[in-house]
DOMARRO-963523 format. One record per residue (C-alpha): residue in one letter; x, y, z. Coordinates in pm, whole numbers, padded with zeros to 5 digits, always signed. Example, Ala and Ser with C-alpha at 12.3 -4.5 7.8 and 13.67 -1.06 7.14 Angstrom:
DOMARRO-963523
a+01230-00450+00780
s+01367-00106+00714
***
This chain:
DOMARRO-963523
m+10614+13361+14475
a+10821+13662+14363
s+11108+13441+14251
m+10872+13252+14019
q+10751+13573+13855
n+11079+13769+13832
h+11401+13710+13642
f+11723+13802+13818
c+12029+13964+13669
d+12268+13694+13545
i+12570+13910+13633
c+12446+13997+13983
v+12306+13650+14034
e+12432+13616+14392
s+12271+13947+14492
h+11932+13845+14350
v+11887+14177+14174
v+11573+14182+13958
a+11648+14210+13585
v+11479+14467+13365
v+11606+14370+13018
w+11708+14061+12820
c+11996+14051+12568
p+11936+13783+12301
d+12297+13803+12178
c+12445+13746+12525
e+12152+13528+12635
e+12155+13709+12970
f+11911+13901+13191
l+12046+14240+13305
c+11956+14471+13592
p+11943+14853+13537
e+12306+14905+13639
c+12444+14617+13432
s+12230+14727+13140
k+12406+15064+13139
h+12750+14901+13124
h+12623+14659+12859
s+12507+14942+12633
r+12842+15125+12666
a+13081+14833+12631
k+13244+14805+12289
i+13171+14433+12256
s+12799+14471+12328
r+12701+14826+12240
e+12546+14706+11910
h+12330+14446+12089
t+11957+14509+12093
t+11787+14434+12426
i+11420+14387+12509
t+11239+14448+12837
v+11165+14154+13062
a+10796+14233+13021
d+10829+14190+12642
y+11045+13882+12695
k+10762+13716+12889
k+10527+13782+12597
l+10745+13585+12357
p+10603+13243+12257
p+10787+12930+12383
s+10931+12865+12036
f+11119+13196+12053
l+11249+13128+12402
s+11404+12799+12287
i+11607+12965+12009
r+11980+12932+12061
y+12210+13214+11957
s+12526+13008+11976
c+12632+12662+11864
s+12536+12392+12115
d+12819+12167+11991
h+13104+12417+12011
n+12960+12692+12231
e+13059+12950+11971
k+12856+13224+11808
f+12678+13147+11482
e+12858+13315+11191
f+12718+13149+10878
y+12395+13006+10735
c+12382+12685+10526
p+12097+12701+10270
f+12121+12327+10200
h+12084+12218+10565
k+11874+12527+10648
h+12064+12584+10970
p+12305+12845+11113
c+12656+12727+11192
c+12967+12847+11370
v+13320+12854+11228
k+13400+12508+11367
c+13080+12366+11216
v+13191+12497+10876
n+13521+12310+10902
e+13374+11990+11047
t+13026+11925+10910
h+12981+12169+10622
v+13302+12104+10428
d+13111+12002+10114
c+12848+12277+10143
r+12954+12534+09885
n+12683+12797+09922
l+12735+12913+10282
v+12613+13267+10345
p+12734+13506+10618
l+12462+13509+10881
h+12428+13887+10877
d+12359+13869+10499
a+12110+13587+10541
i+11903+13771+10801
k+11906+14106+10621
g+11553+14223+10582
a+11415+13951+10811
k+11272+14213+11049
t+11182+14472+10786
e+10821+14567+10741
n+10812+14402+10399
g+10976+14085+10526
l+10737+14047+10819
l+10444+14143+10599
q+10536+13863+10362
i+10560+13615+10649
d+10227+13736+10786
q+10064+13698+10446
e+10208+13350+10406
l+10093+13244+10752
r+09744+13375+10682
s+09748+13196+10350
v+09842+12871+10526
q+09575+12942+10789
k+09317+12992+10515
s+09425+12669+10348
l+09393+12480+10678
n+09051+12634+10741
d+08940+12544+10389
i+09068+12189+10433
y+08892+12161+10770
e+08565+12278+10618
n+08614+12046+10324
c+08685+11747+10553
s+08379+11824+10766
s+08167+11853+10454
n+08325+11535+10321
l+08223+11343+10637
q+07863+11455+10594
k+07877+11367+10227
l+08019+11021+10309
e+07729+10959+10550
k+07479+11052+10279
q+07663+10841+10022
k+07657+10543+10257
k+07279+10575+10306
t+07223+10620+09933
s+07435+10312+09860
c+07250+10107+10124
d+06915+10209+09976
e+07039+10125+09629
i+07161+09781+09742
v+06821+09704+09897
n+06645+09835+09586
i+06862+09624+09357
r+06782+09318+09567
h+06410+09406+09547
v+06426+09448+09169
i+06613+09118+09134
n+06356+08945+09357
q+06069+09088+09151
r+06234+08980+08830
l+06304+08630+08962
d+05947+08601+09095
k+05814+08698+08752
l+06042+08453+08573
e+05955+08178+08822
g+05582+08241+08776
a+05610+08224+08398
l+05808+07902+08421
q+05556+07748+08663
e+05272+07837+08421
e+05464+07686+08131
l+05529+07372+08338
e+05159+07339+08418
e+05060+07383+08052
k+05313+07128+07928
y+05214+06885+08205
v+04839+06911+08125
a+04901+06866+07753
a+05123+06563+07808
k+04882+06419+08062
t+04583+06462+07827
k+04766+06309+07532
t+04893+06014+07736
g+04551+05966+07901
t+04375+05956+07562
l+04625+05699+07434
l+04583+05499+07751
s+04204+05494+07705
d+04235+05378+07342
i+04484+05110+07437
m+04254+04987+07712
n+03967+04953+07460
q+04187+04771+07212
r+04323+04550+07484
g+03962+04464+07595
t+03871+04364+07241
v+04180+04143+07203
n+04120+03984+07545
g+03758+03901+07444
v+03876+03735+07123
i+04130+03529+07320
r+03855+03407+07555
d+03628+03318+07260
l+03916+03129+07096
e+03966+02913+07406
i+03598+02812+07404
i+03599+02749+07029
k+03895+02518+07059
k+03694+02300+07300
v+03345+02283+07146
a+03338+02416+06789
t+03323+02198+06477
g+03585+02206+06208
f+03367+02421+05981
q+03293+02663+06265
i+03664+02692+06351
f+03748+02756+05984
m+03500+03039+05963
i+03594+03198+06301
v+03970+03186+06235
s+03920+03408+05931
e+03746+03670+06147
i+04014+03645+06419
e+04288+03698+06159
n+04109+04014+06042
t+04093+04133+06404
i+04468+04067+06448
t+04550+04247+06122
e+04347+04551+06226
r+04512+04567+06570
v+04865+04528+06432
q+04795+04798+06174
y+04662+05022+06455
l+04980+04974+06661
e+05205+05038+06358
e+05021+05362+06285
l+05063+05474+06647
h+05434+05389+06637
e+05496+05565+06307
a+05312+05874+06433
g+05523+05878+06751
s+05216+05841+06963
l+05379+05556+07151
d+05683+05768+07249
e+05725+05819+07621
l+05668+06179+07725
n+05911+06332+07981
l+05911+06673+08144
q+06257+06833+08171
l+06358+07167+08327
n+06606+07374+08122
v+06732+07673+08321
d+06816+07981+08111
p+07197+07993+08051
a+07199+08364+08140
l+07062+08280+08484
m+07311+07997+08530
s+07592+08230+08421
f+07479+08484+08679
m+07480+08218+08953
k+07822+08092+08844
n+08001+08420+08774
a+07847+08666+09019
f+08091+08640+09311
s+07969+08953+09481
f+07666+09174+09493
g+07889+09462+09384
t+08196+09654+09495
i+08258+09971+09692
s+08544+10190+09573
y+08692+10528+09651
h+08673+10804+09398
h+08924+11080+09462
n+08792+11420+09373
p+09084+11665+09406
i+08996+11990+09578
s+09122+12321+09451
l+09363+12472+09701
d+09622+12742+09656
i+09875+12607+09905
l+10172+12837+09953
s+10519+12688+09985
l+10683+12895+10258
q+11017+12731+10198
g+11000+12800+09827
e+10876+13161+09833
h+11028+13313+10142
a+11304+13124+10319
e+11501+13053+10005
t+11481+13411+09880
i+11625+13565+10195
v+11925+13334+10224
r+12029+13269+09864
p+12288+13506+09726
s+12240+13627+09371
n+12357+13371+09117
t+12292+13463+08755
i+12357+13206+08484
d+12623+13435+08335
k+12851+13361+08631
i+12815+12984+08612
k+13086+12779+08446
l+13185+12412+08451
i+13524+12277+08552
p+13608+11925+08420
k+13673+11681+08705
q+13642+11324+08574
r+13593+11133+08252
i+13447+10786+08307
q+13441+10487+08073
l+13174+10240+08185
p+13219+09861+08143
k+13091+09694+07826
s+12834+09414+07811
e+12650+09192+07561
n+12459+09481+07405
v+12572+09836+07339
t+12571+10027+07668
g+12260+10248+07686
i+12273+10491+07981
t+11934+10657+08050
g+11981+10773+08411
c+12260+10872+08651
e+12318+11004+09005
i+12598+11154+09215
l+12597+11034+09576
n+12721+11273+09843
d+13022+11049+09912
g+13136+11089+09551
q+13013+10754+09419
l+12859+10776+09071
l+12567+10553+08968
f+12433+10474+08621
v+12141+10268+08488
d+12206+10073+08166
f+11870+10032+07990
d+11988+09800+07713
n+12177+09556+07940
k+11942+09569+08243
r+12207+09658+08500
l+12314+09913+08762
l+12669+10047+08723
s+12900+10236+08957
a+13214+10448+08933
d+13436+10595+09206
s+13640+10914+09235
q+13929+10742+09056
s+13703+10670+08754
k+13710+10295+08826
s+13377+10152+08714
n+13204+09822+08772
e+12868+09649+08750
l+12684+09659+09085
m+12397+09427+08998
k+12173+09286+08727
l+11808+09391+08712
s+11499+09197+08606
s+11388+09458+08355
s+11528+09757+08167
p+11592+10045+08412
r+11483+10386+08282
d+11585+10636+08554
i+11733+10665+08904
a+11691+10896+09205
i+11866+10919+09543
v+11652+10826+09846
d+11919+10846+10117
k+12296+10799+10147
n+12274+10422+10084
t+11947+10385+09891
v+11835+10474+09540
a+11501+10437+09360
i+11501+10297+09005
t+11214+10275+08756
l+11187+09941+08572
r+10987+10036+08265
d+10858+09702+08140
d+10804+09552+08488
q+10596+09863+08566
t+10762+09885+08908
v+10982+10114+09115
v+11252+09934+09316
l+11448+10067+09613
i+11805+09936+09608
d+12058+09928+09892
v+12371+10035+09704
k+12611+09905+09969
a+12451+09559+09975
s+12361+09560+09603
k+12014+09424+09666
i+11652+09528+09622
v+11490+09616+09955
k+11144+09728+09836
t+10932+09703+09521
f+10640+09929+09434
d+10391+09837+09159
v+10283+10142+08954
t+10063+09949+08700
s+10198+10132+08394
p+10534+10164+08215
c+10741+10410+08421
y+11009+10649+08302
g+11161+10951+08482
i+11182+10967+08863
d+11288+11226+09121
r+11264+11263+09499
v+11147+11562+09698
e+11157+11536+10078
d+11000+11197+10163
k+10815+11156+09834
l+10892+11004+09495
v+10748+11147+09173
v+10731+10898+08884
r+10643+10969+08522
l+10384+10735+08364
n+10384+10884+08014
h+10159+10616+07857
i+09867+10752+08063
g+09991+11111+08093
q+10042+11114+08470
f+10297+11201+08735
l+10252+10958+09025
v+10337+11084+09375
l+10437+10805+09619
n+10566+10799+09973
l+10872+10590+10053
k+10649+10296+10152
g+10498+10283+09804
k+10160+10434+09895
i+10011+10644+09616
l+09950+10994+09755
s+09824+11166+09442
r+09818+11165+09064
l+09902+11472+08859
h+09763+11470+08506
i+10001+11629+08255
s+09949+11489+07906
g+10228+11428+07660
y+10351+11082+07558
y+10704+11210+07499
i+10733+11381+07838
q+10965+11133+08010
d+11232+11293+08231
v+11153+11502+08538
a+11318+11725+08800
l+11158+11887+09107
f+11244+12211+09283
d+11061+12465+09502
g+10718+12313+09442
k+10769+12308+09065
i+10792+12024+08814
f+11042+12060+08530
c+11019+11811+08243
t+11143+11761+07888
n+10950+11664+07575
c+11179+11499+07321
e+10916+11517+07046
d+10833+11890+07042
h+11180+11988+07176
h+11036+12185+07469
v+11124+12220+07837
y+10814+12269+08053
c+10767+12407+08404
y+10446+12323+08595
d+10324+12389+08946
m+10208+12100+09167
n+09849+12151+09047
g+09954+12075+08690
d+09923+12437+08572
l+10181+12545+08314
l+10409+12823+08444
w+10638+12852+08142
k+10782+12659+07851
y+11107+12699+07663
a+11211+12605+07309
d+11518+12695+07107
e+11676+12578+06783
n+11988+12517+06991
l+11806+12252+07198
r+11679+11947+07008
k+11560+11617+07155
p+11595+11721+07522
f+11608+11430+07768
g+11800+11445+08098
i+11713+11738+08325
g+11838+11858+08666
e+11847+12169+08884
d+12098+12335+09116
s+12033+12492+09457
h+11949+12826+09293
g+11675+12683+09072
n+11879+12697+08749
i+11782+12418+08508
y+12037+12197+08325
v+11912+12009+08016
a+12084+11756+07788
g+12009+11806+07416
r+12054+11464+07254
e+12028+11576+06892
t+12220+11903+06941
n+12494+11731+07148
n+12494+11995+07420
v+12396+12086+07775
l+12192+12402+07810
l+12146+12611+08126
i+11805+12778+08170
s+11727+13047+08428
p+11459+12967+08692
d+11201+13184+08512
g+11271+13023+08173
h+11372+13354+08013
r+11749+13325+07980
t+11977+13046+07861
k+12344+12964+07830
e+12516+12678+07651
l+12754+12507+07893
l+12875+12198+07703
t+12898+12092+07338
s+13042+11809+07129
k+13384+11967+07187
h+13359+11845+07546
g+13300+11484+07431
l+12920+11489+07414
c+12767+11252+07159
d+12395+11180+07201
p+12395+11300+07566
y+12096+11151+07745
a+12128+11116+08125
l+12205+11415+08348
h+12215+11485+08721
v+12307+11782+08943
n+12408+11723+09306
k+12320+12030+09512
t+12544+11930+09804
t+12864+11867+09611
n+12768+12128+09348
q+12855+11894+09061
l+12710+11802+08722
l+12718+11449+08575
v+12622+11398+08210
c+12633+11072+08010
n+12627+10983+07642
e+12348+10737+07569
f+12571+10494+07379
g+12936+10400+07423
g+12945+10421+07803
q+13114+10762+07833
a+13025+10993+08125
f+13161+11331+08232
l+13173+11487+08579
f+13208+11864+08628
d+13237+12099+08924
i+12990+12387+08901
a+13166+12718+08967
n+12980+13044+09033
***
């Protein structure tokens, strides 16, 4: 039982001496004697130990933390902000060769255990806890509300059926009364005619019988006199029939049912009693982004825009086609491949590190923008098809298609989500990588077309009012920027420090804006070959900027130097 409760000294392991402290740096338990040597030794005198009693209080997540690299069994020396992971010297040379913003680990963790640092973490955790509690309460309330809404809808369905039944009963009754009235009137009219005809027929039949007798027994004089009377009788009866015919009294009467067209239309066109739909009512939550507000600030070294400069790396000439090449979107893959969407010729283009360019594939509609999904997949907005397509770059084929039901423009990816600009209806559409719509963010502005995402913020350009806007994920405006030196802004991107790069189409330049929108710096002008620059992309891993002229097929790749 004692062995299950106690930890033994890792140095005196064979003697089974009970440990009293734990050294996180050495990852060893130490007995009192070994602890003394540990605190005096030059290699370990700076190590901070904790008692075994405190060690046992640590949560399991802390106990699983490794203090050395599991791949190389060497001590962590650096921190990679892009991968958000510590790394040893061998890791730097093997797996972080292209990561340009590595920070010494001791700089990254400075202030992590300070009162202010822990206070911030505590506040953020409590903020997340409050958000979760609020969401829980909201979901519970929503369930109760759904139950009430279901009952209300059921009652309304029954009531509608009752009202329809009452209305149909009333209409049926009125029609039955009208049928009875018309039937009685027709029956009376026909019966009266029938009675008159029977009388006339009796008279004519009597004359016929008298004529038969006369022909047998009457004298010539008698026949002469009777024939005159019979002719008068015939004339009267013929005149009577003609009058009935001319008056329409001899017309056959028919009863015919004519159902109201509105009722027939209802029976023909009403395919359902109604529909049940969801109505999303966004809740107001102040959700804190821990990654954006804390983790990034303690590991990112200072990087003011004054220190940033661009080093020319490649100049690319894209292949021509039937129409003038019109580049509206571009991307830099981590392996160095460059991708471009040609709006006017409906195609996806590629260029390699040697500036050799080619056409990867034709598209069904004009592509407006492009975003990286993973190392082999990109997402492209097809404006007129109102779809987003995922394309396997290696295979040059479409692997998924998402319908967004409105012309789509700018696109960017954050984590496992895509954000698409639908400027005709003033929305940013948030999709997962399966095409499911997660949310809609309403930000009006027909000329807001291009978008970039960073740290829970949306950066977008408006080519009509010449502004750059920054919003939070609730659609609240954080800041906006305008300058006479930035006209017709289109392409927009951001680096790993939150600095914003914007292409000014009319001013033929690329402007750098600080994360708070207060400071700017002009990085590129027409002297660098810019002429109507439109598409722009920043790769945070390779730390490179790609900017393209809209027409002529010229693109420029730069290394970003701090």
